[in-house]
C-alpha positions, 0 to 999 in steps of 0.5 A: 840638108837644110831643108831636112833639118827644118822638117825634122825640127818641125816634127819635134816641135809638133810632137812637143806641142802634142806631148801630153796627148802623145804621152796619154796615147803612149801610156794607154797603148802600153796598158792595152798592150799588156792585157791583150798582146802579151797573153797572145804571145804567151799563147803562141809559145804554149802552142809551140811547146804543145807541138814540140811535146815538151812542157819546156825547152831549154838552151839547146832545144830552143835552137833546134826547135826554131829550125824546125817548120813548126818552130820557125812559124811560131817565131814568125808569129811572135816576131810579127807580133813584136813588130806590130807592138811598135807599128801600133804605137806609131800608128796611134801617134800618126792618127793623133797628129793627123786629127790635130792637123785637120780638126784642131784640138783633140783629146789624148785617146783620139788616136787610140780609139781610131786605130784599135778597130784596124788592129787585124790589118796592122797585125797582118802588115807586121807579119808581112813586114817581118817575113820580108825582113827575115827573107832579106837578112837570111842569106847574110846571116847564113854567110856570117854563121859559115864564117864563124864556123870556119874561123872561130871553132878551133878553140873554145869560144871563151878563149876568143872572147877573153883573149881576142886573138888576131883570128878573132879580130879578123872574123869580127871585121869580116863578119861586121862587114857582111852585117854592114852590107845586110844593114844597107840592103835592109835600109834600102828596102825599109826606105822603099816601104816607108809609106806602108803604114799610112797607106794601110791606115789612111788610104785603106790599101790592103797589107799585101799591096801596100809594099808595092805601092809604097815603093812606087810613091817613094821614087825620088823621095828616098834621099829626103827620107834618109836625110830626115831619118838620120837627123831624127836619129841624131836628135833622138840620141842626143835627147836620150844621152842628155836625159837618160845619160845624166840620170845614169851617170849620177846613179853610177856615180852615187851607187858605188859610194853606198858600198854594199849597204843595202839600206843606202842602196835602196834609198838611192834606187828609189830616187833614181828609179823614178827619175830614170823611168820618167825620163825614158817615158818622155824620150820614147814618147817624144821621139816616136811622136816626131817619127810619126809626124815625119811619116805623115809629112811624107804622106802629105797630110792627106784629108784621107784620114777621115775616110779611115775612121771607124767607130769602136764597137761599144762592146770592145770599148767596154771590154778594153776598159775592163781589161785595163782596170783588171790589169791595174788591179792585178799589177797592184796585187802583184806588188802586194804579193812581192812585198809579202815575199819573205827571204828564204831563211835557208837561201843557199850560196853556191860558189861558182867554180869556187870563189872565182872572184878572188881566186882562179876558177876551178882550182883547189885554191878557189875551192879552199877560198869558197870554203873559207867564205862560208859557201854552202856548195861548190860548183864545178865543171867536169870532163873526161881526160884522154885517160878516162879520168874525170877532171875539173875544167870548164872549156873544151881546151886550155886556151883561155886559162893557160894559152895552151892549145890542147883539148880537155879530152886529149889531155894526159896526166902528164900534160895536166901536170905541166899546165899552169891554170892559175898564173893568168889570175895572179902569179901567186897561183902559178902552182895551180894545176887542173884538179881531179873530181876526186880531189875536189870532193875529198876537200869539200867532204863534210864541209860543203856540198858539191854541185857537179856540172856535166860538160859535153863537147861531143867527146864524152865516153862514160862521163856519167858512170865515171862521175857516179862511181867516184861519188859513191866511192867517197860515199858522198851521194847525199852531198852532191848535185848533178846538173847540165845544159843538156836535158837529155844528159840529165835524163840519162843520169836519172836512169843510172841514179834515180834517187840523186839530186839533179837539175837543169842548167839554162841560159834561156828557156820556153814554157813550163820548165818546172814540169821537167823531171828535175829536182832543181833549176839553175837559170840565168838571173835575167830569166828569173821571175816571180812567177818562175819562183812561185811555179817552181816552188809549187812543183816542189823544186828549187830555183837557183840563179847565176851568175850573181855577183853584186849586192843589189842583184843578190838582194833582188834575187832573194826578194824574188824568193829564189832558193840559191845564188850561184856566185863568184863572190860567196863571202859577199853573198853571206854578208847580203843575206846577213844584212837583209834581215835588218831591212824593213818591208819598204827597203826590201820592196825597193830592192825587190824592184830594182832589177826592173829599172836597170840599175846595179852597183857591180864595179868590177868585171869578170873574165867569164860569166857563162855557166 
């Protein structure tokens, strides 16, 4: 163990000595990556959608698509490219470390120019590595999935996540044990494959043969490598904790002191955003460089490095430089474009299940509070009861909000009258009962619109027809919007009421969602981007984001140009929209970029952040 500590410390020392050259490699590599690999991955997604015959795939569609032969092949290609991204970074640093050891002083880009000609072989290696990892993991994932279906499907998943009953903890322990065994099996395999990269890069071994040869050469060295990797991980963790931890802790300490003032938040973000980005860049560069040195030491620093050298074609070199320069230009133009984005004066506020941050969700109390807070829309979830009534409830059962083991579709009016759905939030709301859609609509009529999310758990009968009937009976067609996670349900509703305003709700997506036959999109705020906003607007549609509950995130989404904020805090959203009018361009820019540096000011937790 002492020898391992000495070797790893020597690796970090070598990486530190090469820090500026490694940093140049890391920065240049990421620039090349941005202009070559990212478009290639985007092309793969486009091909996947072309085979699927859809302009976009949403949550449920993605799951089924990935299980299809074409979907799995596309996943394999994208995963292989993702592995290749990291492999190429390590390979560049290995080449740089090797040249430095064998030839003395080197320039920062030597490793990059040496590795780029071998990119096709590295992609091949990355794809083969990905496939082997998938084959090893698949049996364990299947077992874990089976245990999930066996133990965690009796009630709605939100009940398990919120209340953590004994069966949930049992599932966590057993599934965790299965995944731990998978990790050990995978670790054993990866140790045997530790030399595949230097074998391919410096010995000229074909990617398909590298795995066998690596296992042969690793005989008797597994414990040494494992010790080195564990020590490397420990040191890497300490470095991250010290640098990123200090920056993050200071940011977490200071940001809440700024309250909801966007101007003060912008100033703090400018400082800590820069510090965080610099710290992260240094940590990743140093730790990746140390790993490269460890692997080169394991490969015994052979003179073979020189034999793998291949001159970078002049055309490719010029093309790469032009592409990187173009990427820089477009990045600057993108920032300018972002700076020009004006906050939509008509950004809409959608109260998520009412004012769910200050009242129990999906209750009349929450809807009343949302109206008091000046919301533009009330968002609620509907299902059918046992008697065919359209009731407002999110989960498939009442376990999370009431501790009652009763499915929504089995509930009668008498059952609903006995179930307290507000006491969990505060005893003051113990009188709250499951509302009917009709009652919620009557409350909102003439005061705010209502976004009705159709919930499907496999027991719906005439949900679309019944919702349409209630809305038309109250003459509120122009005051409601319909949305669902299921695109098929929206298509069905579109056939029934072609003139109504309808949208697709999505946690994740693939492709051009704005080309779907909907009037608006409601996406997870993590999936929102400037391009999505631009393309959605160009298509004449609106883009809503959920669930946005802190001032910084709200302002960031408005900076992107979204049409509406789905939030548990409608009063805060109204305040943010008002305060943004007083911000100057620079302050809006900082807030607009804040989402990309991972800082927020949300200082409270919410029981359920699902759509």
